[in-house]
N, C-alpha and C positions, 0 to 999 in steps of 0.2 A: 487415921481411920475415925469417922465419928459415930457412935452407936448411937440409937434411937429406937422408937416404936411407931406405929401408927402412918407409915407410909403408902399402905395400900396393897391392891392385890399384885400378886407376883406371876412369872410365868415359867415352866407350868403352874398350876394353882396346886396346893397341897391340903389335905384334909386337916380341918382346925386343930390345934394342938400337937401336929405331929411337928418333929424337929427337921429344919432344912437338912438335905442330905450333904454328905462330905464330900462326894463325888462330882455333883453339879452346882453350879452356881444359880439361884433363884432369883432373876432380876425383877424390879418392879416393872406393872405396865405403862405407870405414868411417866412423865417427863420430870426428871429432878433438875435444881437448882440449888447450889450453894455460894454463898458468899463470905468470905474471911477478912475482916476489916476494912466490909464495904466494898470488896473486889471481888469481881466473879473467878471462883476457883474451877479447876479442870475436874471433871466427874471422871472416875475410871471405872467405878461400880457404884451401883444403887440396887441392894437387895436384901434377901434375909441371911444371917448369919449363920454359916454352916453349923448343923448340930444343935443349934437352939432352936426353940419356938417363940414365934412373935417377934424376936430380936432383929432389928434391921440395922445394915452397916452402910456407909456411903464412904469409899474410898475418894479422896481428893488431893489433888497438888495443890500445896499452897502457894498462892500467887507470889510472882518476883515482887519485892518491894515490901513484902510484910516482915516485919522485925519481930524478933523473938520476945514475949511477953507473958503475963499472967491473965491479962484481961482484954484479950481479943475478942472483939465480938463477932459471933456466927450466926448466919440463916439459912436454914434448910428450907426448899418450897419444892412441893409436887404439883404440878400443872398450876403452878400461879399461885399456889395457897401456901403462905410461909409461915412456918413455926411461930407459936406465940412465946411472948415473954421476951425476957433480955437474955439470951443466952451468949456466955463466955467461955473461952477455951484458952489453956497454955499453950503456946508454941514454944517449940524449942529448935 
């Protein structure tokens, strides 16, 4: 699970500031893409985190061949627009 902000609109839309419901997932309307260690990752879900306001989560499968480490580069993109900066995460 990757937590982030700013992934854009969700379906169905919520009133600004309202937390995402616990009973239904609220996916983004755009097309998400994630790379881990430069390798495309399979996305299982990209949308709002239940019970939170404005917090998104992207559930991904770590690609085969990516080994455990503390400084694995990660890129999250929506509709071709990638995250800014150098993002790294730990893989166990």
